[in-house]
DOROKOL-232356 format. One record per residue (C-alpha): chain; x, y, z. Coordinates in steps of 0.02 Angstrom, whole numbers. Last residue first. Example, Ala and Ser with C-alpha at 12.3 -4.5 7.8 and 13.67 -1.06 7.14 Angstrom:
2
("A"; (684; -53; 357));
("A"; (615; -225; 390));
This chain:
478
("A"; (1558; -259; 380));
("A"; (1486; -440; 332));
("A"; (1353; -439; 219));
("A"; (1183; -492; 244));
("A"; (1046; -551; 134));
("A"; (867; -502; 112));
("A"; (777; -553; -31));
("A"; (653; -535; -191));
("A"; (770; -582; -336));
("A"; (744; -771; -293));
("A"; (548; -742; -295));
("A"; (585; -671; -487));
("A"; (696; -845; -521));
("A"; (554; -958; -426));
("A"; (449; -863; -554));
("A"; (503; -917; -725));
("A"; (630; -768; -815));
("A"; (622; -667; -966));
("A"; (440; -571; -896));
("A"; (549; -498; -757));
("A"; (628; -363; -870));
("A"; (792; -386; -824));
("A"; (790; -553; -733));
("A"; (943; -598; -823));
("A"; (1033; -503; -664));
("A"; (987; -653; -568));
("A"; (1038; -631; -385));
("A"; (984; -459; -438));
("A"; (1058; -302; -346));
("A"; (988; -146; -442));
("A"; (810; -180; -420));
("A"; (803; -92; -262));
("A"; (971; -70; -157));
("A"; (896; -61; 24));
("A"; (1036; -31; 158));
("A"; (1018; -79; 355));
("A"; (1130; -69; 478));
("A"; (1178; -197; 644));
("A"; (1292; -238; 759));
("A"; (1258; -86; 864));
("A"; (1094; -141; 893));
("A"; (1144; -312; 969));
("A"; (1052; -456; 914));
("A"; (944; -535; 1035));
("A"; (758; -578; 944));
("A"; (694; -402; 937));
("A"; (863; -340; 848));
("A"; (841; -471; 726));
("A"; (676; -440; 703));
("A"; (699; -268; 677));
("A"; (861; -289; 549));
("A"; (730; -410; 448));
("A"; (590; -273; 423));
("A"; (719; -124; 423));
("A"; (801; -248; 244));
("A"; (630; -279; 184));
("A"; (580; -72; 223));
("A"; (721; -42; 120));
("A"; (690; -145; -14));
("A"; (518; -87; -40));
("A"; (581; 97; -36));
("A"; (701; 69; -191));
("A"; (573; -36; -276));
("A"; (435; 103; -278));
("A"; (598; 229; -336));
("A"; (639; 103; -477));
("A"; (479; 78; -543));
("A"; (394; -83; -532));
("A"; (431; -262; -594));
("A"; (664; -300; -585));
("A"; (627; -394; -412));
("A"; (689; -333; -253));
("A"; (833; -309; -151));
("A"; (868; -278; 33));
("A"; (1036; -290; 116));
("A"; (1056; -310; 322));
("A"; (1237; -230; 333));
("A"; (1335; -326; 473));
("A"; (1450; -299; 631));
("A"; (1599; -422; 687));
("A"; (1639; -509; 830));
("A"; (1530; -658; 801));
("A"; (1439; -780; 915));
("A"; (1272; -646; 907));
("A"; (1295; -636; 708));
("A"; (1270; -837; 697));
("A"; (1148; -852; 856));
("A"; (1042; -722; 787));
("A"; (1077; -783; 609));
("A"; (1007; -958; 658));
("A"; (837; -870; 703));
("A"; (846; -788; 542));
("A"; (844; -948; 454));
("A"; (712; -1027; 557));
("A"; (583; -883; 528));
("A"; (595; -879; 354));
("A"; (436; -999; 324));
("A"; (349; -899; 438));
("A"; (360; -755; 306));
("A"; (448; -606; 349));
("A"; (302; -453; 254));
("A"; (380; -322; 159));
("A"; (251; -368; 18));
("A"; (254; -313; -173));
("A"; (266; -492; -238));
("A"; (304; -622; -91));
("A"; (473; -608; -13));
("A"; (628; -716; 3));
("A"; (761; -758; 139));
("A"; (812; -917; 98));
("A"; (994; -876; 49));
("A"; (1094; -832; 199));
("A"; (1221; -748; 120));
("A"; (1386; -688; 207));
("A"; (1499; -583; 136));
("A"; (1671; -532; 175));
("A"; (1730; -654; 287));
("A"; (1888; -635; 332));
("A"; (2076; -728; 342));
("A"; (2213; -608; 391));
("A"; (2327; -537; 266));
("A"; (2441; -620; 131));
("A"; (2427; -718; -28));
("A"; (2512; -856; 43));
("A"; (2353; -889; 162));
("A"; (2369; -822; 325));
("A"; (2403; -954; 459));
("A"; (2294; -1024; 623));
("A"; (2129; -1057; 493));
("A"; (1978; -1021; 578));
("A"; (1875; -1159; 645));
("A"; (1846; -1075; 812));
("A"; (2051; -1050; 823));
("A"; (2046; -1225; 968));
("A"; (1933; -1344; 833));
("A"; (2042; -1294; 686));
("A"; (2001; -1214; 513));
("A"; (1936; -1248; 373));
("A"; (1858; -1067; 273));
("A"; (1685; -1055; 219));
("A"; (1608; -1046; 402));
("A"; (1743; -933; 482));
("A"; (1696; -902; 663));
("A"; (1625; -1078; 664));
("A"; (1523; -1107; 809));
("A"; (1341; -1134; 735));
("A"; (1417; -1188; 567));
("A"; (1478; -1322; 657));
("A"; (1655; -1366; 697));
("A"; (1740; -1501; 621));
("A"; (1813; -1437; 481));
("A"; (1707; -1508; 351));
("A"; (1701; -1318; 281));
("A"; (1502; -1314; 277));
("A"; (1481; -1413; 438));
("A"; (1285; -1417; 464));
("A"; (1216; -1508; 640));
("A"; (1133; -1684; 594));
("A"; (938; -1688; 592));
("A"; (939; -1814; 454));
("A"; (888; -1693; 332));
("A"; (1012; -1580; 367));
("A"; (1022; -1457; 506));
("A"; (1061; -1278; 560));
("A"; (1110; -1241; 735));
("A"; (987; -1126; 829));
("A"; (992; -1245; 1007));
("A"; (1114; -1388; 995));
("A"; (1096; -1547; 896));
("A"; (1062; -1665; 1047));
("A"; (977; -1792; 953));
("A"; (1101; -1811; 800));
("A"; (1040; -1955; 682));
("A"; (859; -1904; 682));
("A"; (755; -2012; 603));
("A"; (613; -2081; 727));
("A"; (674; -1914; 818));
("A"; (580; -1814; 700));
("A"; (681; -1684; 632));
("A"; (629; -1489; 664));
("A"; (791; -1460; 748));
("A"; (674; -1461; 936));
("A"; (806; -1556; 1026));
("A"; (692; -1699; 1078));
("A"; (575; -1689; 931));
("A"; (427; -1802; 972));
("A"; (408; -2005; 937));
("A"; (241; -1983; 840));
("A"; (322; -1844; 757));
("A"; (184; -1758; 622));
("A"; (51; -1721; 771));
("A"; (-18; -1547; 701));
("A"; (-55; -1427; 855));
("A"; (-99; -1265; 791));
("A"; (45; -1142; 804));
("A"; (-70; -996; 753));
("A"; (86; -919; 667));
("A"; (86; -1076; 553));
("A"; (-94; -1092; 492));
("A"; (-90; -908; 458));
("A"; (74; -936; 342));
("A"; (-32; -1072; 266));
("A"; (-169; -955; 218));
("A"; (-39; -840; 137));
("A"; (21; -979; 33));
("A"; (-148; -1025; -25));
("A"; (-198; -841; -46));
("A"; (-50; -812; -148));
("A"; (-86; -961; -264));
("A"; (-247; -856; -339));
("A"; (-156; -706; -361));
("A"; (-234; -533; -354));
("A"; (-313; -446; -505));
("A"; (-486; -470; -472));
("A"; (-453; -498; -279));
("A"; (-395; -305; -291));
("A"; (-202; -285; -255));
("A"; (-99; -168; -123));
("A"; (-225; -171; 7));
("A"; (-318; -34; 116));
("A"; (-481; -51; 34));
("A"; (-590; 40; -121));
("A"; (-536; 9; -311));
("A"; (-628; 139; -410));
("A"; (-674; 86; -593));
("A"; (-682; 200; -722));
("A"; (-826; 197; -871));
("A"; (-819; 208; -1076));
("A"; (-997; 155; -1143));
("A"; (-1076; 56; -1275));
("A"; (-1261; 16; -1252));
("A"; (-1343; -89; -1392));
("A"; (-1530; -92; -1395));
("A"; (-1681; -182; -1384));
("A"; (-1882; -176; -1420));
("A"; (-1953; -357; -1386));
("A"; (-2064; -404; -1534));
("A"; (-2257; -421; -1538));
("A"; (-2256; -426; -1737));
("A"; (-2439; -389; -1800));
("A"; (-2509; -299; -1639));
("A"; (-2363; -171; -1653));
("A"; (-2369; -70; -1497));
("A"; (-2315; 92; -1512));
("A"; (-2187; 164; -1611));
("A"; (-2103; 248; -1459));
("A"; (-1952; 134; -1447));
("A"; (-1979; 60; -1299));
("A"; (-2155; -9; -1352));
("A"; (-2110; -172; -1380));
("A"; (-2083; -219; -1234));
("A"; (-1950; -367; -1163));
("A"; (-1824; -236; -1125));
("A"; (-1675; -344; -1196));
("A"; (-1516; -230; -1168));
("A"; (-1351; -277; -1273));
("A"; (-1197; -202; -1186));
("A"; (-1011; -155; -1253));
("A"; (-901; -109; -1114));
("A"; (-748; -13; -1132));
("A"; (-656; -3; -950));
("A"; (-537; 84; -856));
("A"; (-462; 30; -684));
("A"; (-394; 123; -539));
("A"; (-332; 113; -393));
("A"; (-204; -17; -377));
("A"; (-121; 64; -541));
("A"; (-207; 110; -736));
("A"; (-278; -76; -749));
("A"; (-357; -108; -910));
("A"; (-516; -185; -927));
("A"; (-608; -241; -1085));
("A"; (-805; -263; -1067));
("A"; (-944; -396; -1098));
("A"; (-1117; -408; -1132));
("A"; (-1285; -444; -1068));
("A"; (-1455; -349; -1005));
("A"; (-1614; -438; -930));
("A"; (-1781; -334; -924));
("A"; (-1924; -314; -798));
("A"; (-2045; -174; -778));
("A"; (-2216; -289; -827));
("A"; (-2187; -359; -681));
("A"; (-2176; -177; -576));
("A"; (-2030; -108; -511));
("A"; (-2020; 18; -609));
("A"; (-2148; 103; -696));
("A"; (-2188; 140; -882));
("A"; (-2235; 266; -986));
("A"; (-2302; 236; -1163));
("A"; (-2332; 360; -1300));
("A"; (-2285; 528; -1240));
("A"; (-2321; 684; -1391));
("A"; (-2228; 769; -1518));
("A"; (-2324; 846; -1657));
("A"; (-2444; 831; -1791));
("A"; (-2296; 803; -1933));
("A"; (-2240; 691; -1818));
("A"; (-2138; 653; -1664));
("A"; (-2164; 499; -1534));
("A"; (-2121; 496; -1348));
("A"; (-2060; 342; -1241));
("A"; (-2056; 381; -1067));
("A"; (-1956; 226; -952));
("A"; (-1932; 116; -791));
("A"; (-1834; -31; -807));
("A"; (-1814; -175; -661));
("A"; (-1668; -303; -666));
("A"; (-1594; -440; -740));
("A"; (-1407; -498; -751));
("A"; (-1249; -526; -876));
("A"; (-1085; -480; -887));
("A"; (-914; -532; -955));
("A"; (-748; -457; -942));
("A"; (-589; -478; -1038));
("A"; (-431; -418; -918));
("A"; (-286; -308; -968));
("A"; (-140; -274; -849));
("A"; (-38; -422; -854));
("A"; (118; -418; -742));
("A"; (134; -597; -737));
("A"; (125; -667; -539));
("A"; (-52; -724; -593));
("A"; (20; -897; -627));
("A"; (-96; -1049; -606));
("A"; (-294; -970; -627));
("A"; (-248; -857; -777));
("A"; (-380; -928; -917));
("A"; (-529; -904; -781));
("A"; (-434; -745; -736));
("A"; (-449; -671; -905));
("A"; (-615; -726; -912));
("A"; (-669; -628; -755));
("A"; (-864; -670; -746));
("A"; (-978; -526; -678));
("A"; (-1153; -550; -624));
("A"; (-1265; -411; -651));
("A"; (-1398; -348; -538));
("A"; (-1497; -220; -603));
("A"; (-1573; -32; -590));
("A"; (-1631; 54; -734));
("A"; (-1686; 238; -782));
("A"; (-1762; 279; -964));
("A"; (-1785; 412; -1078));
("A"; (-1857; 364; -1236));
("A"; (-1854; 468; -1394));
("A"; (-1941; 427; -1567));
("A"; (-1950; 492; -1748));
("A"; (-2088; 487; -1874));
("A"; (-2090; 585; -2057));
("A"; (-2044; 420; -2143));
("A"; (-2215; 352; -2198));
("A"; (-2226; 528; -2252));
("A"; (-2119; 511; -2381));
("A"; (-1957; 639; -2316));
("A"; (-1928; 811; -2410));
("A"; (-2038; 900; -2287));
("A"; (-1921; 855; -2126));
("A"; (-2004; 877; -1937));
("A"; (-1907; 995; -1862));
("A"; (-1754; 964; -1737));
("A"; (-1758; 887; -1561));
("A"; (-1848; 737; -1609));
("A"; (-1703; 693; -1694));
("A"; (-1724; 611; -1865));
("A"; (-1791; 461; -1971));
("A"; (-1825; 348; -1815));
("A"; (-1725; 342; -1660));
("A"; (-1655; 426; -1502));
("A"; (-1616; 347; -1345));
("A"; (-1608; 435; -1174));
("A"; (-1496; 380; -1030));
("A"; (-1484; 319; -847));
("A"; (-1428; 165; -793));
("A"; (-1377; 121; -583));
("A"; (-1294; -47; -575));
("A"; (-1265; -178; -422));
("A"; (-1127; -290; -462));
("A"; (-1092; -473; -407));
("A"; (-921; -542; -434));
("A"; (-845; -694; -510));
("A"; (-656; -740; -578));
("A"; (-539; -699; -418));
("A"; (-690; -755; -299));
("A"; (-848; -654; -228));
("A"; (-781; -463; -306));
("A"; (-929; -349; -253));
("A"; (-948; -183; -364));
("A"; (-1059; -35; -338));
("A"; (-1127; 24; -497));
("A"; (-1148; 198; -578));
("A"; (-1222; 214; -767));
("A"; (-1244; 353; -893));
("A"; (-1299; 356; -1070));
("A"; (-1335; 455; -1227));
("A"; (-1433; 453; -1371));
("A"; (-1375; 449; -1564));
("A"; (-1479; 476; -1722));
("A"; (-1421; 397; -1886));
("A"; (-1509; 418; -2051));
("A"; (-1389; 319; -2147));
("A"; (-1512; 192; -2198));
("A"; (-1586; 152; -2009));
("A"; (-1464; 183; -1862));
("A"; (-1569; 235; -1713));
("A"; (-1704; 111; -1727));
("A"; (-1896; 146; -1753));
("A"; (-1974; -22; -1763));
("A"; (-1850; -104; -1649));
("A"; (-1712; -241; -1637));
("A"; (-1564; -77; -1641));
("A"; (-1588; 58; -1511));
("A"; (-1403; 131; -1505));
("A"; (-1361; 178; -1342));
("A"; (-1215; 300; -1312));
("A"; (-1071; 296; -1181));
("A"; (-1051; 361; -1019));
("A"; (-954; 286; -848));
("A"; (-962; 257; -659));
("A"; (-878; 96; -558));
("A"; (-878; 94; -367));
("A"; (-758; -47; -311));
("A"; (-740; -181; -175));
("A"; (-637; -342; -144));
("A"; (-461; -280; -80));
("A"; (-350; -387; -57));
("A"; (-259; -475; 60));
("A"; (-376; -576; 164));
("A"; (-362; -630; 354));
("A"; (-465; -497; 450));
("A"; (-632; -566; 295));
("A"; (-596; -725; 360));
("A"; (-556; -910; 261));
("A"; (-576; -1066; 375));
("A"; (-397; -1120; 430));
("A"; (-295; -1212; 292));
("A"; (-248; -1399; 356));
("A"; (-282; -1466; 178));
("A"; (-220; -1342; 76));
("A"; (-98; -1444; 13));
("A"; (-227; -1559; -52));
("A"; (-225; -1731; -19));
("A"; (-141; -1894; -76));
("A"; (30; -1857; -92));
("A"; (3; -1793; 93));
("A"; (-74; -1637; 184));
("A"; (-136; -1656; 369));
("A"; (-309; -1695; 374));
("A"; (-435; -1605; 492));
("A"; (-551; -1560; 344));
("A"; (-512; -1376; 336));
("A"; (-603; -1256; 231));
("A"; (-532; -1145; 80));
("A"; (-623; -1019; 43));
("A"; (-554; -898; -49));
("A"; (-433; -1033; -138));
("A"; (-539; -1048; -311));
("A"; (-741; -1040; -345));
("A"; (-743; -1014; -519));
("A"; (-808; -1150; -584));
("A"; (-952; -1135; -443));
("A"; (-986; -952; -474));
("A"; (-1013; -1005; -675));
("A"; (-1119; -1132; -629));
("A"; (-1239; -1017; -549));
("A"; (-1227; -867; -672));
("A"; (-1272; -955; -827));
("A"; (-1431; -1033; -742));
("A"; (-1475; -885; -662));
("A"; (-1466; -763; -817));
("A"; (-1577; -909; -918));
("A"; (-1721; -897; -771));
("A"; (-1719; -708; -796));
("A"; (-1732; -711; -963));
("A"; (-1867; -831; -955));
("A"; (-1965; -743; -845));
("A"; (-1931; -577; -955));
("A"; (-2012; -690; -1117));
C-alpha cells in the first residue's frame, strides 16, 4: 500500500508540474517573433541572475492532529481527546504554480475513550477502559500546487491577497505508540525512521493570506496515511488490517526570503516575459530585421522609409518621416513651440502674441509613454527612444523643466510618494547622464495624487492598461 501511495503522489505531481510551466524557463529557438510564433521566441535562456522575484521561504506552524481512521479515534461518541503538532519546512517555488517543500513534523496524537494523562474512568464499560497516545516525528517531501495561479495566469496585476494551495507527498515516519488500561500504561509499538516500514503519505489543502512582501499566513488541513495498523496504540488488528490515519489541522506563517519585491508564488507571470524581452534589448543581440539597413537609425527600415536623412534624435512616424505636431514646417526636434504653429525663421514660434496678450509659452510638455512596471522604478528599454528625444528637445530649448513622477492607486500614500520620487529621480539622472545640463532639471514625486486616469481609484475599477498609464513620468516647463 505504501508503494502505491508513492506511485500515486508521483503520478499526480509530474503532470501538474508540466502544466504549471510558464515564462520562467523560456529558451530561444532562434526565430524572430511573428504572427506564427510566440512573442518570447527570442528570449534568452532564463538564469537565476536575471530573475526579479524571490523563490525561497521558510514556514512554521502548529495545530491539532485528530486520529479518525483507526481502532482508537480522537473523536468518538462525545469522548473527544486532542493532541498537538508542529511543523517547519523549507519551501522552493519552481514556477508560479508549483513548488517543492521539505517538511519536518512532530506531534502527539491522543485517541481512545479518555486522555492517557488522566486516570482510567471506572464508570465506563470494560471494553471502553482503553486509551492510546502516539508520539511521532516525520520528514516528507511535498509537492505544492498553487491553484489560484493556475486559474489566474493571464493577469496577476490584481492586488489579490488570498491563494488556494494543494499539497501531496511522501516521507518517512517514526513513532512510539502507548496504550493505557486498568493494568497501567505501556508502549505498544515503536517504528524507526528511514526504513521500508516507515514510509507514509499525506495530502491536503491550505489557504494562504499575503500579509506583506515578507510574510504569509496559512490555514492548512492535511490527511496523513500512516500505512500501519499499530499507530493508534491499540495493537495490530489481525481481522481487519487497515491503515491508521489522521487529520492534521494547522495554522502557520511563511517567511519569504530574498531581496526582490515579490515572491514567485505571488508574482505576475507576464512580467517575466516583458522583463526577459527587456534583457534581450539590453544585450543588444544582433537580430536582422532590415535587409537593406537603416541609414538614418530612426528605427524604420530603408525599404519603407520615406525620409532617409532624418536628423538624429527626431521622432518619426511609421513611414520614417520626422514628426511635426503643429504642421508649421518645423519638425518637433527644432520647434521651440511644438504645439503652436509659427514660421521657420522664428524656430516654429508665432511672431505675434495672441489677442489675449502676453508671450506664447508652453507651460507643460508631456511625453506620453514613459511608463513603469508595477512597484518598479526601473527605466524600461522601450522608453529610451522617448528619453533620448527629450534630451535633444531640452538641450535645444532655453527653458528649464520639472521631471514629475506618479504612480497608480495601489499601496499606501506614503509608499507611492517614495516610489514616485524614485521614478522621477531615475529619469532625471538618465537625462543628465546623456547630456542634459543639471541646472535645467529638477524632479518631484506626486505619488498617487496625479492620475492620468482619475477614475482608476481604486485600481480595481480599471483595466490594467489604464493603471499602467498612471505609473508614469512626464515633464513640466517652468
